[in-house]
C-alpha positions in Angstrom: -27.6 -214.4 43.3 -24.3 -214.2 41.5 -22.9 -210.7 40.8 -23.2 -209.8 37.1 -20.1 -208.0 35.8 -20.7 -204.4 34.9 -21.2 -203.1 31.4 -21.2 -199.3 31.1 -22.8 -197.5 28.1 -22.3 -193.8 27.8 -24.7 -191.7 25.6 -24.9 -188.0 25.0 -28.4 -186.5 24.8 -30.2 -186.0 21.4 -30.4 -182.9 19.2 -31.1 -179.7 21.2 -33.7 -177.1 20.5 -31.5 -174.1 21.5 -28.6 -175.1 19.3 -30.8 -175.9 16.4 -32.4 -172.5 16.8 -29.0 -170.8 16.9 -27.9 -172.7 13.8 -30.9 -171.3 12.0 -30.0 -167.8 13.0 -32.3 -167.4 16.0 -31.8 -167.3 19.8 -33.8 -169.5 22.1 -32.4 -168.1 25.3 -34.1 -164.7 25.8 -37.7 -166.1 25.9 -36.9 -169.4 27.8 -38.4 -169.9 31.3 -35.3 -171.9 32.2 -32.6 -170.9 29.7 -30.1 -173.5 31.1 -32.6 -176.3 30.4 -33.1 -176.7 26.7 -35.4 -179.5 25.5 -34.6 -181.7 22.5 -36.1 -181.6 19.1 -38.4 -184.1 17.4 -35.3 -185.4 15.7 -33.6 -185.7 19.2 -36.5 -187.9 20.4 -36.1 -190.1 17.3 -32.3 -190.2 17.9 -32.9 -191.5 21.4 -35.3 -194.2 20.4 -32.9 -195.3 17.6 -30.2 -195.4 20.2 -32.2 -197.7 22.4 -32.6 -200.1 19.5 -28.9 -199.9 18.6 -27.9 -200.6 22.2 -30.1 -203.7 22.3 -28.4 -204.9 19.1 -24.9 -204.3 20.4 -25.6 -206.2 23.6 -27.0 -209.2 21.7 -24.1 -209.2 19.3 -21.5 -209.1 22.1 -23.4 -211.6 24.3 -23.9 -209.2 27.1 -26.8 -208.9 29.6 -29.7 -206.6 28.7 -29.9 -203.1 30.1 -30.8 -203.2 33.8 -31.1 -199.4 34.3 -30.8 -196.1 32.5 -29.2 -193.3 34.6 -29.7 -189.7 33.4 -28.8 -186.2 34.3 -31.9 -184.4 35.6 -31.8 -181.7 32.9 -34.7 -181.9 30.5 -32.7 -182.8 27.4 -31.2 -185.8 29.1 -34.5 -186.9 30.7 -36.2 -186.8 27.3 -33.4 -188.7 25.6 -33.2 -191.3 28.4 -37.0 -191.9 28.2 -36.7 -192.3 24.4 -33.7 -194.7 24.8 -35.8 -196.8 27.3 -38.7 -196.8 24.8 -36.3 -197.9 22.0 -35.0 -200.8 24.2 -38.5 -202.3 24.1 -37.9 -204.8 21.3 -40.7 -207.2 22.0 -38.8 -209.8 23.9 -39.8 -208.3 27.3 -36.2 -208.1 28.5 -36.3 -204.4 29.2 -39.9 -204.1 30.4 -38.9 -203.7 34.0 -36.1 -201.1 33.6 -36.5 -197.5 34.8 -34.8 -194.2 34.2 -33.1 -193.1 37.4 -32.2 -189.4 37.6 -28.7 -188.7 38.9 -27.5 -185.1 39.6 -23.8 -186.2 39.4 -24.4 -186.8 35.6 -25.3 -183.2 35.0 -23.5 -180.8 32.6 -20.1 -179.3 33.6 -20.9 -176.3 35.8 -17.9 -174.2 34.7 -17.9 -170.6 33.5 -18.4 -171.8 29.9 -21.7 -173.4 30.8 -23.0 -170.3 32.6 -21.9 -168.0 29.7 -24.0 -170.2 27.3 -27.2 -169.1 28.9 -26.9 -166.5 31.7 -25.4 -163.3 30.3 -27.1 -160.6 28.2 -25.2 -161.8 25.2 -25.9 -165.6 25.7 -27.0 -167.5 22.6 -26.3 -171.1 23.7 -22.7 -170.8 22.5 -20.4 -172.5 25.1 -18.3 -169.8 26.7 -20.2 -167.2 24.7 -19.0 -163.6 25.1 -15.6 -164.6 26.5 -13.8 -162.7 28.0 -16.3 -159.9 28.5 -16.8 -159.5 32.3 -20.3 -159.5 33.8 -21.3 -158.7 37.4 -23.7 -160.8 39.4 -26.3 -158.2 38.9 -26.0 -158.5 35.1 -26.6 -162.3 34.8 -29.8 -164.3 34.9 -31.3 -164.7 38.4 -31.0 -168.5 38.2 -27.2 -168.0 37.7 -27.1 -166.3 41.1 -28.8 -169.3 42.8 -26.8 -172.2 44.2 -26.7 -174.8 41.4 -28.0 -177.5 43.9 -31.4 -175.6 43.7 -31.5 -176.1 40.0 -30.4 -179.8 39.6 -30.5 -181.5 43.0 -34.2 -182.1 42.7 -36.3 -185.1 43.6 -37.4 -187.0 40.5 -41.0 -186.2 41.5 -40.3 -182.5 41.2 -38.5 -182.9 37.9 -41.6 -184.8 36.6 -43.8 -181.9 37.8 -42.0 -179.7 35.3 -42.8 -181.9 32.4 -45.8 -180.2 30.7 -48.3 -182.2 28.5 -46.9 -180.6 25.4 -43.3 -181.6 26.2 -41.9 -183.9 23.6 -41.9 -187.5 24.9 -44.2 -186.6 27.8 -45.8 -190.0 27.9 -42.6 -191.9 27.7 -41.0 -189.7 30.5 -43.8 -190.4 32.9 -43.8 -194.1 31.9 -40.1 -194.7 32.4 -38.7 -192.3 34.9 -38.6 -193.7 38.5 -40.3 -191.1 40.5 -39.1 -192.7 43.8 -35.4 -192.9 43.0 -33.1 -190.4 44.8 -29.7 -189.8 43.2 -26.8 -188.6 45.2 -26.8 -184.8 45.3 -24.0 -182.6 44.1 -24.6 -180.5 47.2 -22.4 -177.6 46.0 -23.0 -173.9 46.0 -21.7 -173.3 42.4 -23.2 -170.2 40.9 -22.0 -167.2 38.8 -18.5 -166.3 40.1 -18.1 -169.6 42.0 -17.8 -172.1 39.1 -17.1 -175.8 39.3 -13.5 -176.7 38.8 -12.2 -179.4 36.5 -11.2 -181.4 39.6 -14.7 -181.1 41.2 -16.3 -182.3 38.0 -13.9 -185.2 37.8 -14.6 -186.2 41.4 -18.4 -186.4 40.9 -18.0 -188.3 37.6 -15.6 -190.8 39.1 -18.0 -191.3 41.9 -20.9 -191.9 39.5 -19.0 -194.5 37.4 -17.7 -196.3 40.5 -21.2 -196.6 41.9 -22.6 -198.0 38.6 -19.7 -200.5 38.3 -20.4 -201.8 41.8 -24.0 -202.3 41.0 -23.1 -204.7 38.2 -25.2 -205.5 35.2 -25.7 -203.2 32.2 -26.1 -199.5 32.9 -26.8 -196.8 30.3 -25.7 -193.3 31.4 -27.3 -190.5 29.4 -25.4 -187.2 30.0 -23.9 -184.2 28.3 -21.1 -183.8 25.8 -18.3 -182.7 28.2 -19.0 -185.1 31.0 -19.6 -188.0 28.6 -16.2 -187.3 27.0 -14.5 -187.1 30.4 -16.0 -190.4 31.5 -15.0 -192.0 28.2 -11.4 -190.9 28.9 -11.7 -192.4 32.4 -12.6 -195.7 30.9 -9.8 -195.7 28.3 -11.4 -194.0 25.3 -10.0 -190.7 24.2 -12.2 -188.8 21.8 -12.2 -185.3 20.4 -15.9 -184.9 20.5 -19.1 -186.8 21.4 -21.9 -186.6 18.8 -25.5 -186.6 19.8 -26.7 -190.0 20.9 -23.5 -191.8 20.0 -23.0 -195.1 21.7 -19.9 -195.9 23.8 -19.9 -199.3 25.4 -17.3 -200.5 27.9 -16.7 -203.9 29.4 -14.2 -204.8 32.2 -10.7 -205.7 31.0 -8.0 -205.8 33.6 -5.3 -206.0 31.0 -6.0 -202.4 30.1 -4.6 -199.5 32.0 -8.0 -198.1 32.7 -9.5 -201.5 33.6 -12.1 -201.2 30.8 -12.2 -202.1 27.1 -14.2 -199.8 24.7 -16.1 -202.6 22.8 -18.1 -199.9 20.9 -16.7 -196.4 20.4 -18.5 -193.3 19.2 -21.0 -195.3 17.2 -23.5 -193.2 15.2 -24.4 -195.6 12.4 -28.0 -195.9 13.9 -28.5 -192.1 13.4 -28.2 -192.0 9.6 -30.7 -189.4 8.3 -32.0 -188.4 11.8 -31.3 -184.7 12.6 -27.8 -183.3 13.2 -25.0 -184.9 15.3 -24.1 -181.7 17.2 -20.4 -182.0 16.2 -20.4 -178.3 15.4 -20.4 -177.6 19.1 -17.3 -179.8 19.6 -19.5 -182.1 21.6 -19.4 -179.9 24.7 -23.0 -179.2 25.5 
């Protein structure tokens, strides 16, 4: 079978519960079982489904192959969004019926100090880097922040699915579309409070992720987080100040470009009109 050239589509997850709660004057963090793992809102699910439909339309307009796979960070907000995108790709022509969502730890949020400060300290309220520069000892932060991050995100898909409760938004779609047998490449790092991921380490795992998807060929949708999505856009030749929720960034190979890729669709949010917020108040980080 002839190799199908790669198309890469980068999508940030949908609207988050914790950030919506904070915007309304509340704080989701103190009562959360896993404060680093906010779900998305009902609007976020709708954003994901609308994004799937928009991706289908972009691919048809550009004459590109349909989506072969959706790759997602194993955090709940990206799993929910990816399942909603997969559902939205079902346009009645059967082209996407066989695709699956593959969970990939390398697509996870940036594991820097700003990430930990958003959920792990006594003052955390989902604000990226919250409380900076107040120092905290290991004894003062959330117990999960003292565990190696690989224990939080390097999980088999089957274990991630076990966490999905019947009342989780998008529960049925998640169990329908997530490939319970797929095993992504682990981060296999010991990052935790006081031993944060460096910019270079994050760049290394994201380059590895993009390279693997490019080698696979066909059309891949990667559903991730604001910071990593923005970094990957830059690697593919698109510099952007922020990445709104569920914005579509579509890249095709172009060897005349310095990055080797052409952004055929850039930060598209037209499909999200009237559906929740765009998350731009966070600077597109989380």
